[in-house]
C-alpha positions as CSV (number, residue, x, y, z in Angstrom):
1,M,21.9,-24.3,10.8
2,A,22.6,-20.8,12.0
3,F,21.1,-17.4,10.9
4,W,21.9,-13.8,11.2
5,Q,19.5,-11.5,13.0
6,L,19.8,-7.9,11.7
7,T,18.1,-5.2,13.8
8,V,17.3,-1.9,12.2
9,P,15.6,1.1,14.0
10,I,12.7,2.6,12.1
11,S,10.2,5.5,12.1
12,A,6.7,5.4,10.7
13,D,8.0,7.0,7.5
14,T,10.9,4.6,6.9
15,S,9.3,1.3,7.9
16,E,8.0,0.3,4.5
17,G,11.0,1.4,2.6
18,L,13.4,-0.4,4.9
19,T,11.2,-3.6,4.9
20,N,11.3,-3.7,1.1
21,F,15.1,-3.1,1.1
22,L,15.7,-6.0,3.5
23,W,13.6,-8.4,1.4
24,E,15.6,-7.3,-1.6
25,Q,18.8,-8.2,0.3
26,G,17.6,-11.8,0.7
27,A,15.9,-11.8,4.1
28,L,14.1,-15.0,5.0
29,G,11.7,-13.0,7.2
30,V,11.2,-9.4,8.4
31,V,9.3,-8.6,11.6
32,E,8.3,-5.1,12.7
33,E,8.3,-4.6,16.5
34,E,7.2,-1.8,18.8
35,S,6.7,-1.9,22.6
36,P,6.6,0.7,25.4
37,A,10.1,-0.5,26.5
38,L,11.7,-0.4,23.1
39,P,11.6,2.1,20.1
40,P,10.2,0.8,16.8
41,R,12.5,-1.6,14.9
42,L,12.7,-4.2,12.3
43,R,14.2,-7.6,12.9
44,A,15.3,-9.3,9.7
45,F,16.6,-12.9,9.4
46,F,19.3,-14.0,6.9
47,P,21.1,-17.3,6.3
48,D,24.6,-17.6,7.8
49,T,26.0,-17.8,4.2
50,A,25.3,-14.1,3.9
51,S,28.1,-11.7,4.8
52,S,27.3,-10.0,8.1
53,T,29.7,-7.1,7.3
54,A,28.1,-6.5,3.9
55,L,24.6,-6.6,5.3
56,V,25.4,-4.0,8.0
57,R,27.3,-1.8,5.5
58,S,24.5,-1.8,2.9
59,T,21.8,-1.2,5.5
60,K,23.6,1.7,7.1
61,R,24.1,3.2,3.6
62,Y,20.4,2.9,2.9
63,V,19.5,4.5,6.2
64,A,21.9,7.3,5.4
65,D,20.3,7.8,2.0
66,L,16.9,8.0,3.6
67,R,18.2,10.6,6.1
68,A,19.7,12.6,3.2
69,L,16.3,12.6,1.5
70,G,14.8,14.3,4.6
71,F,13.3,11.2,6.4
72,P,13.6,11.4,10.2
73,E,16.4,9.5,11.9
74,A,15.2,6.7,14.2
75,A,16.9,6.2,17.6
76,G,19.3,3.2,17.8
77,E,21.9,1.5,15.7
78,V,21.9,-1.1,13.0
79,E,23.1,-4.3,14.7
80,I,23.7,-7.9,13.6
81,A,24.1,-11.1,15.7
82,P,24.1,-14.9,15.1
83,L,21.0,-16.9,15.9
84,L,20.5,-20.7,15.9
85,E,17.7,-22.2,13.8
86,E,15.4,-22.9,16.8
87,A,15.8,-19.4,18.1
88,W,15.0,-18.0,14.6
89,A,11.9,-20.0,14.2
90,S,10.7,-19.2,17.6
91,A,11.4,-15.4,17.2
92,W,9.6,-15.4,13.8
93,Q,6.6,-17.3,15.0
94,Q,6.2,-15.5,18.3
95,S,5.9,-12.2,16.3
96,F,2.6,-13.4,14.8
97,P,0.3,-14.6,17.6
98,P,-3.4,-15.2,16.7
99,R,-5.6,-12.2,17.4
100,A,-9.3,-11.3,17.5
101,V,-10.3,-8.4,15.2
102,G,-13.7,-6.7,15.2
103,R,-16.7,-8.6,16.3
104,H,-16.2,-11.8,14.2
105,L,-12.7,-12.3,12.9
106,W,-9.9,-14.5,14.2
107,I,-6.6,-13.8,12.4
108,T,-4.1,-16.7,12.8
109,P,-0.9,-18.0,11.3
110,P,-1.0,-21.6,10.0
111,W,1.2,-23.0,12.8
112,E,-1.1,-21.9,15.6
113,T,-3.6,-24.5,17.1
114,A,-5.5,-22.1,19.3
115,S,-9.0,-21.4,17.9
116,A,-11.9,-19.1,18.7
117,P,-15.2,-21.1,18.2
118,D,-17.3,-18.0,18.1
119,R,-15.2,-16.3,15.4
120,V,-14.4,-16.7,11.7
121,S,-10.9,-17.9,11.3
122,V,-8.6,-16.3,8.6
123,V,-5.3,-18.2,8.2
124,I,-2.5,-16.0,6.9
125,E,1.1,-17.1,6.3
126,P,3.4,-14.1,7.0
127,G,5.7,-13.5,4.0
128,R,6.9,-11.0,1.5
129,A,3.5,-9.5,0.8
130,F,2.0,-6.9,3.1
131,G,-0.9,-7.7,5.5
132,T,-0.9,-10.0,8.5
133,G,-3.5,-8.3,10.7
134,H,-0.8,-7.2,13.2
135,H,-0.2,-3.8,11.7
136,G,-2.5,-1.0,12.8
137,S,-3.4,-0.2,9.1
138,T,-4.5,-3.8,8.3
139,E,-6.3,-4.2,11.6
140,G,-8.3,-1.0,11.1
141,C,-9.4,-2.2,7.6
142,L,-10.4,-5.5,9.0
143,A,-12.5,-3.9,11.7
144,L,-14.3,-1.7,9.2
145,L,-14.8,-4.7,6.8
146,D,-16.3,-6.7,9.6
147,A,-18.8,-4.0,10.4
148,V,-19.7,-3.4,6.7
149,V,-20.1,-7.0,5.6
150,G,-21.8,-8.0,8.8
151,A,-24.5,-5.4,8.2
152,R,-25.4,-6.6,4.7
153,P,-24.5,-9.5,2.4
154,L,-22.6,-8.4,-0.7
155,A,-22.2,-10.2,-4.0
156,R,-18.9,-8.7,-5.2
157,A,-15.9,-6.8,-3.9
158,L,-12.7,-5.4,-5.4
159,D,-9.4,-5.5,-3.5
160,I,-6.8,-3.1,-4.9
161,G,-3.3,-4.1,-3.8
162,I,-4.3,-7.6,-2.5
163,G,-1.0,-8.2,-0.7
164,T,-1.3,-11.4,1.4
165,G,-5.0,-11.6,0.5
166,I,-6.0,-11.0,4.1
167,L,-8.8,-8.5,3.2
168,A,-10.1,-10.5,0.3
169,I,-10.2,-13.7,2.3
170,A,-11.8,-12.0,5.3
171,A,-14.4,-10.6,3.0
172,I,-15.2,-14.0,1.6
173,K,-15.3,-15.6,5.1
174,L,-17.7,-12.8,6.3
175,G,-20.1,-13.4,3.5
176,V,-19.0,-11.6,0.2
177,E,-19.7,-14.1,-2.6
178,R,-16.8,-13.2,-4.9
179,V,-13.7,-10.9,-4.8
180,V,-11.6,-9.5,-7.6
181,G,-8.0,-9.0,-6.4
182,L,-5.4,-6.8,-8.1
183,D,-1.7,-6.3,-7.4
184,V,1.3,-5.2,-9.4
185,D,3.7,-7.3,-7.4
186,P,4.0,-11.0,-8.5
187,D,5.0,-12.0,-5.0
188,A,1.8,-10.6,-3.6
189,I,-0.3,-12.5,-6.2
190,A,1.6,-15.7,-5.3
191,A,1.1,-15.1,-1.5
192,S,-2.6,-14.2,-1.8
193,R,-3.3,-17.2,-4.0
194,A,-1.5,-19.5,-1.5
195,N,-3.4,-18.0,1.5
196,A,-6.7,-18.3,-0.3
197,A,-6.1,-22.0,-0.9
198,R,-5.2,-22.3,2.8
199,N,-8.6,-20.9,3.6
200,G,-10.5,-22.9,1.1
201,C,-11.7,-19.9,-0.9
202,E,-9.3,-19.7,-3.9
203,A,-12.2,-20.5,-6.3
204,R,-14.1,-17.4,-5.2
205,I,-11.2,-14.9,-5.7
206,E,-10.0,-13.7,-9.1
207,F,-6.3,-12.8,-9.1
208,H,-5.0,-10.2,-11.6
209,L,-1.4,-8.9,-11.9
210,D,-2.7,-5.5,-12.8
211,G,-3.7,-2.1,-11.4
212,P,-7.3,-0.7,-11.3
213,E,-6.7,1.4,-14.4
214,T,-6.8,-1.8,-16.5
215,L,-10.4,-2.7,-15.4
216,R,-12.7,-1.5,-18.2
217,D,-16.3,-2.5,-19.0
218,V,-16.9,-4.0,-15.6
219,S,-20.0,-3.4,-13.4
220,P,-19.3,-1.1,-10.4
221,F,-18.5,-2.9,-7.2
222,P,-20.6,-2.5,-4.0
223,L,-17.4,-2.8,-1.9
224,L,-13.8,-1.5,-2.7
225,L,-10.8,-2.4,-0.5
226,A,-7.4,-0.7,-0.7
227,N,-4.7,-0.9,1.9
228,L,-2.1,1.3,0.2
229,L,-0.2,4.5,1.0
230,T,-1.5,8.0,1.0
231,H,0.0,9.2,-2.3
232,T,-1.4,6.1,-4.0
233,H,-4.9,6.7,-2.7
234,V,-4.7,10.3,-4.0
235,A,-3.5,9.1,-7.4
236,L,-6.3,6.5,-7.7
237,A,-9.2,8.7,-6.5
238,R,-10.8,8.9,-10.0
239,H,-10.5,5.1,-10.4
240,Y,-12.2,4.5,-7.0
241,A,-15.0,6.7,-8.2
242,R,-15.3,4.9,-11.5
243,L,-15.3,1.4,-9.9
244,A,-17.5,2.0,-6.9
245,A,-21.3,1.4,-7.2
246,R,-23.7,4.1,-6.1
247,G,-24.1,3.8,-2.4
248,G,-21.1,1.4,-2.2
249,A,-18.6,1.2,0.5
250,L,-14.9,2.1,0.1
251,I,-12.4,0.9,2.9
252,L,-9.0,2.5,2.7
253,G,-5.9,1.8,4.9
254,G,-2.2,2.5,4.9
255,I,-2.7,6.1,5.8
256,L,-0.7,7.9,8.5
257,E,-3.1,9.7,10.8
258,P,-1.8,13.3,9.9
259,E,-2.2,12.5,6.2
260,D,-5.8,11.2,6.2
261,G,-7.1,14.7,5.4
262,K,-5.3,14.6,2.1
263,V,-7.0,11.4,1.1
264,I,-10.5,12.6,2.2
265,A,-9.9,15.9,0.3
266,A,-9.0,13.9,-2.9
267,L,-12.0,11.7,-2.7
268,E,-14.8,14.1,-1.7
269,P,-14.7,15.9,-5.2
270,N,-15.0,12.4,-6.7
271,G,-18.3,11.7,-4.9
272,M,-17.1,10.0,-1.8
273,R,-18.4,10.8,1.7
274,L,-16.5,9.9,4.9
275,R,-18.6,7.6,7.1
276,E,-16.1,6.4,9.7
277,R,-12.5,6.7,10.7
278,V,-10.5,4.2,12.8
279,V,-7.1,5.1,14.1
280,I,-4.8,2.3,15.4
281,E,-1.1,2.9,16.4
282,G,-1.0,6.2,14.3
283,W,-2.5,4.6,11.2
284,S,-5.9,5.8,9.9
285,S,-8.4,3.5,8.1
286,L,-11.3,5.2,6.4
287,L,-14.8,4.0,5.5
288,L,-16.4,6.1,2.7
289,E,-19.6,5.9,0.8
290,A,-19.9,6.4,-2.9
291,A,-22.6,9.0,-3.4
292,G,-22.5,8.7,-7.2
293,A,-21.2,6.3,-9.8
Protein backbone atom coordinates (compact mmCIF):
# COMPACT_ATOMS: atom_id res chain seq x y z
CA MET A 1 0.00 0.00 0.00
CA ALA A 2 1.21 3.52 -0.80
CA PHE A 3 0.64 6.77 1.06
CA TRP A 4 0.89 10.48 0.42
CA GLN A 5 3.28 12.57 2.52
CA LEU A 6 2.15 16.19 2.70
CA THR A 7 4.75 18.67 3.98
CA VAL A 8 3.53 22.03 5.32
CA PRO A 9 5.78 24.83 6.67
CA ILE A 10 4.61 26.25 10.00
CA SER A 11 5.28 28.95 12.58
CA ALA A 12 4.68 28.68 16.33
CA ASP A 13 1.38 30.52 15.88
CA THR A 14 0.04 28.32 13.06
CA SER A 15 1.19 24.87 14.17
CA GLU A 16 -1.88 23.90 16.19
CA GLY A 17 -4.42 25.22 13.67
CA LEU A 18 -2.73 23.48 10.76
CA THR A 19 -2.39 20.23 12.70
CA ASN A 20 -6.11 20.21 13.47
CA PHE A 21 -6.89 21.07 9.84
CA LEU A 22 -4.83 18.13 8.55
CA TRP A 23 -6.54 15.71 10.92
CA GLU A 24 -9.88 17.00 9.64
CA GLN A 25 -8.75 16.27 6.07
CA GLY A 26 -8.33 12.60 7.00
CA ALA A 27 -4.65 12.36 7.94
CA LEU A 28 -3.45 9.02 9.30
CA GLY A 29 -0.73 10.76 11.26
CA VAL A 30 0.74 14.25 11.71
CA VAL A 31 4.30 14.89 12.87
CA GLU A 32 5.79 18.27 13.82
CA GLU A 33 9.49 18.57 12.99
CA GLU A 34 12.13 21.21 13.68
CA SER A 35 15.90 21.01 13.40
CA PRO A 36 18.83 23.41 12.99
CA ALA A 37 19.06 22.44 9.30
CA LEU A 38 15.35 22.77 8.48
CA PRO A 39 12.62 25.31 9.28
CA PRO A 40 9.65 24.05 11.34
CA ARG A 41 7.19 21.94 9.35
CA LEU A 42 4.42 19.40 9.61
CA ARG A 43 4.50 16.05 7.85
CA ALA A 44 1.06 14.55 7.38
CA PHE A 45 0.39 11.09 5.98
CA PHE A 46 -2.69 10.25 3.89
CA PRO A 47 -3.86 7.06 2.13
CA ASP A 48 -3.19 6.99 -1.61
CA THR A 49 -6.94 6.97 -2.23
CA ALA A 50 -6.98 10.67 -1.31
CA SER A 51 -6.58 13.18 -4.13
CA SER A 52 -3.11 14.70 -3.92
CA THR A 53 -4.25 17.71 -5.95
CA ALA A 54 -7.19 18.36 -3.65
CA LEU A 55 -5.02 18.00 -0.53
CA VAL A 56 -2.49 20.53 -1.77
CA ARG A 57 -5.18 22.92 -2.96
CA SER A 58 -7.16 22.87 0.29
CA THR A 59 -4.00 23.18 2.43
CA LYS A 60 -2.72 26.16 0.43
CA ARG A 61 -6.14 27.79 0.77
CA TYR A 62 -6.07 27.28 4.55
CA VAL A 63 -2.54 28.72 4.78
CA ALA A 64 -3.68 31.73 2.73
CA ASP A 65 -6.64 32.21 5.07
CA LEU A 66 -4.31 32.19 8.08
CA ARG A 67 -2.10 34.77 6.38
CA ALA A 68 -5.14 36.96 5.68
CA LEU A 69 -6.00 36.83 9.39
CA GLY A 70 -2.57 38.24 10.22
CA PHE A 71 -0.67 35.07 11.13
CA PRO A 72 3.00 35.14 10.07
CA GLU A 73 3.94 33.34 6.86
CA ALA A 74 6.30 30.38 7.31
CA ALA A 75 9.24 29.81 4.97
CA GLY A 76 8.76 27.04 2.42
CA GLU A 77 6.11 25.55 0.18
CA VAL A 78 3.30 23.06 0.66
CA GLU A 79 4.51 19.86 -1.04
CA ILE A 80 3.22 16.32 -1.52
CA ALA A 81 5.01 13.11 -2.52
CA PRO A 82 4.20 9.37 -2.60
CA LEU A 83 5.53 7.15 0.17
CA LEU A 84 5.50 3.35 0.43
CA GLU A 85 3.98 1.72 3.51
CA GLU A 86 7.32 0.73 5.02
CA ALA A 87 8.68 4.26 4.63
CA TRP A 88 5.54 5.76 6.15
CA ALA A 89 5.66 3.50 9.20
CA SER A 90 9.36 4.19 9.67
CA ALA A 91 8.93 7.95 9.28
CA TRP A 92 6.03 7.99 11.74
CA GLN A 93 7.74 5.87 14.37
CA GLN A 94 11.14 7.55 14.12
CA SER A 95 9.48 10.86 15.00
CA PHE A 96 8.62 9.55 18.48
CA PRO A 97 11.78 8.08 20.07
CA PRO A 98 11.67 7.34 23.80
CA ARG A 99 13.01 10.12 25.98
CA ALA A 100 13.91 10.83 29.58
CA VAL A 101 12.08 13.76 31.19
CA GLY A 102 12.82 15.24 34.59
CA ARG A 103 14.48 13.04 37.21
CA HIS A 104 12.14 10.05 37.05
CA LEU A 105 10.13 9.79 33.82
CA TRP A 106 10.70 7.72 30.68
CA ILE A 107 8.22 8.63 27.92
CA THR A 108 7.99 5.94 25.25
CA PRO A 109 5.70 4.85 22.39
CA PRO A 110 4.31 1.29 22.56
CA TRP A 111 6.48 -0.07 19.73
CA GLU A 112 9.78 0.76 21.48
CA THR A 113 11.61 -1.97 23.40
CA ALA A 114 14.29 0.24 24.94
CA SER A 115 13.80 0.73 28.68
CA ALA A 116 15.28 2.79 31.48
CA PRO A 117 15.37 0.64 34.65
CA ASP A 118 15.94 3.61 36.94
CA ARG A 119 12.96 5.56 35.56
CA VAL A 120 9.15 5.33 35.58
CA SER A 121 7.85 4.32 32.14
CA VAL A 122 4.88 6.16 30.62
CA VAL A 123 3.70 4.52 27.37
CA ILE A 124 1.89 6.90 25.00
CA GLU A 125 0.50 6.06 21.56
CA PRO A 126 0.82 9.16 19.34
CA GLY A 127 -2.54 9.99 17.81
CA ARG A 128 -5.13 12.66 17.25
CA ALA A 129 -5.02 14.02 20.80
CA PHE A 130 -2.30 16.45 21.92
CA GLY A 131 0.56 15.34 24.17
CA THR A 132 3.40 12.92 23.43
CA GLY A 133 6.15 14.41 25.58
CA HIS A 134 8.08 15.55 22.50
CA HIS A 135 6.64 19.06 22.39
CA GLY A 136 8.34 21.69 24.54
CA SER A 137 5.03 22.50 26.19
CA THR A 138 4.32 18.93 27.32
CA GLU A 139 7.92 18.30 28.34
CA GLY A 140 7.94 21.38 30.56
CA CYS A 141 4.72 20.28 32.28
CA LEU A 142 6.12 16.79 32.83
CA ALA A 143 9.34 18.17 34.34
CA LEU A 144 7.37 20.36 36.77
CA LEU A 145 5.02 17.49 37.59
CA ASP A 146 7.99 15.22 38.31
CA ALA A 147 9.40 17.78 40.75
CA VAL A 148 6.08 18.49 42.50
CA VAL A 149 4.84 14.91 42.96
CA GLY A 150 8.28 13.61 43.79
CA ALA A 151 8.45 16.06 46.69
CA ARG A 152 5.14 15.02 48.32
CA PRO A 153 2.57 12.24 47.79
CA LEU A 154 -0.82 13.56 46.65
CA ALA A 155 -4.23 11.94 46.93
CA ARG A 156 -5.97 13.66 44.01
CA ALA A 157 -5.28 15.69 40.89
CA LEU A 158 -7.40 17.36 38.20
CA ASP A 159 -6.23 17.31 34.57
CA ILE A 160 -8.08 19.93 32.50
CA GLY A 161 -7.75 19.11 28.79
CA ILE A 162 -6.47 15.58 29.29
CA GLY A 163 -5.44 15.06 25.63
CA THR A 164 -3.55 11.79 25.27
CA GLY A 165 -3.61 11.38 29.04
CA ILE A 166 0.14 11.81 29.35
CA LEU A 167 0.06 14.17 32.35
CA ALA A 168 -2.63 12.20 34.19
CA ILE A 169 -0.81 8.90 33.61
CA ALA A 170 2.54 10.39 34.63
CA ALA A 171 0.94 11.75 37.80
CA ILE A 172 -0.39 8.29 38.69
CA LYS A 173 2.96 6.65 37.91
CA LEU A 174 4.75 9.22 40.11
CA GLY A 175 2.48 8.56 43.08
CA VAL A 176 -0.82 10.50 42.81
CA GLU A 177 -3.59 8.15 43.95
CA ARG A 178 -6.43 9.30 41.68
CA VAL A 179 -6.88 11.77 38.79
CA VAL A 180 -10.01 13.36 37.37
CA GLY A 181 -9.51 14.03 33.64
CA LEU A 182 -11.62 16.48 31.62
CA ASP A 183 -11.75 17.18 27.90
CA VAL A 184 -14.33 18.57 25.48
CA ASP A 185 -12.92 16.47 22.59
CA PRO A 186 -14.27 12.89 22.32
CA ASP A 187 -11.10 11.83 20.47
CA ALA A 188 -9.04 12.97 23.47
CA ILE A 189 -11.18 11.02 25.92
CA ALA A 190 -10.86 7.88 23.76
CA ALA A 191 -7.08 8.34 23.38
CA SER A 192 -6.48 9.03 27.07
CA ARG A 193 -8.59 6.05 28.13
CA ALA A 194 -6.66 3.75 25.75
CA ASN A 195 -3.30 5.06 26.95
CA ALA A 196 -4.35 4.68 30.59
CA ALA A 197 -5.25 1.03 29.91
CA ARG A 198 -1.87 0.59 28.21
CA ASN A 199 -0.21 1.80 31.42
CA GLY A 200 -2.38 -0.24 33.77
CA CYS A 201 -3.91 2.77 35.51
CA GLU A 202 -7.32 3.18 33.84
CA ALA A 203 -9.14 2.35 37.10
CA ARG A 204 -7.44 5.27 38.87
CA ILE A 205 -8.45 7.94 36.34
CA GLU A 206 -11.99 9.32 35.94
CA PHE A 207 -12.73 10.46 32.38
CA HIS A 208 -15.32 13.20 31.76
CA LEU A 209 -16.35 14.72 28.44
CA ASP A 210 -16.77 18.15 30.05
CA GLY A 211 -15.03 21.39 30.92
CA PRO A 212 -14.08 22.56 34.44
CA GLU A 213 -17.14 24.80 34.67
CA THR A 214 -19.27 21.64 35.09
CA LEU A 215 -17.45 20.56 38.26
CA ARG A 216 -19.62 21.63 41.19
CA ASP A 217 -19.75 20.51 44.82
CA VAL A 218 -16.32 18.88 44.62
CA SER A 219 -13.52 19.18 47.13
CA PRO A 220 -10.65 21.38 45.90
CA PHE A 221 -7.73 19.52 44.35
CA PRO A 222 -4.16 19.70 45.71
CA LEU A 223 -2.86 19.52 42.12
CA LEU A 224 -4.27 21.01 38.91
CA LEU A 225 -2.81 20.26 35.46
CA ALA A 226 -3.73 22.13 32.28
CA ASN A 227 -1.72 22.00 29.04
CA LEU A 228 -3.85 24.41 27.01
CA LEU A 229 -3.37 27.70 25.14
CA THR A 230 -2.87 31.17 26.61
CA HIS A 231 -6.36 32.51 25.92
CA THR A 232 -7.93 29.40 27.47
CA HIS A 233 -5.87 29.76 30.66
CA VAL A 234 -6.96 33.39 30.94
CA ALA A 235 -10.61 32.42 30.43
CA LEU A 236 -10.41 29.63 33.04
CA ALA A 237 -8.56 31.63 35.72
CA ARG A 238 -11.54 31.84 38.08
CA HIS A 239 -12.22 28.11 37.71
CA TYR A 240 -8.59 27.33 38.53
CA ALA A 241 -8.96 29.40 41.71
CA ARG A 242 -12.24 27.68 42.60
CA LEU A 243 -10.91 24.15 42.06
CA ALA A 244 -7.44 24.51 43.62
CA ALA A 245 -6.94 23.64 47.28
CA ARG A 246 -5.24 26.16 49.54
CA GLY A 247 -1.51 25.70 49.08
CA GLY A 248 -2.13 23.45 46.09
CA ALA A 249 -0.01 23.38 42.95
CA LEU A 250 -1.14 24.46 39.48
CA ILE A 251 0.94 23.36 36.48
CA LEU A 252 0.12 25.11 33.20
CA GLY A 253 1.55 24.56 29.72
CA GLY A 254 0.81 25.43 26.10
CA ILE A 255 1.94 29.04 26.59
CA LEU A 256 4.22 30.80 24.11
CA GLU A 257 7.08 32.41 26.04
CA PRO A 258 6.15 36.03 25.17
CA GLU A 259 2.59 35.37 26.39
CA ASP A 260 3.25 33.88 29.82
CA GLY A 261 2.97 37.30 31.43
CA LYS A 262 -0.70 37.43 30.37
CA VAL A 263 -1.40 34.14 32.13
CA ILE A 264 0.41 35.18 35.31
CA ALA A 265 -1.42 38.53 35.31
CA ALA A 266 -4.77 36.75 35.01
CA LEU A 267 -4.03 34.28 37.79
CA GLU A 268 -2.41 36.51 40.43
CA PRO A 269 -5.66 38.41 41.23
CA ASN A 270 -7.28 34.99 41.66
CA GLY A 271 -4.88 34.04 44.44
CA MET A 272 -2.16 32.24 42.46
CA ARG A 273 1.54 32.91 43.01
CA LEU A 274 4.22 31.97 40.48
CA ARG A 275 6.76 29.52 41.91
CA GLU A 276 8.68 28.29 38.86
CA ARG A 277 8.86 28.83 35.12
CA VAL A 278 10.35 26.39 32.59
CA VAL A 279 10.94 27.44 28.98
CA ILE A 280 11.62 24.77 26.32
CA GLU A 281 11.78 25.55 22.60
CA GLY A 282 9.92 28.83 23.06
CA TRP A 283 7.10 27.35 25.18
CA SER A 284 6.58 28.31 28.83
CA SER A 285 5.33 25.94 31.50
CA LEU A 286 4.38 27.52 34.82
CA LEU A 287 4.17 26.21 38.37
CA LEU A 288 1.92 28.31 40.58
CA GLU A 289 0.74 27.94 44.17
CA ALA A 290 -2.84 28.59 45.24
CA ALA A 291 -2.57 31.06 48.11
CA GLY A 292 -6.29 30.86 48.89
CA ALA A 293 -9.21 28.59 48.08
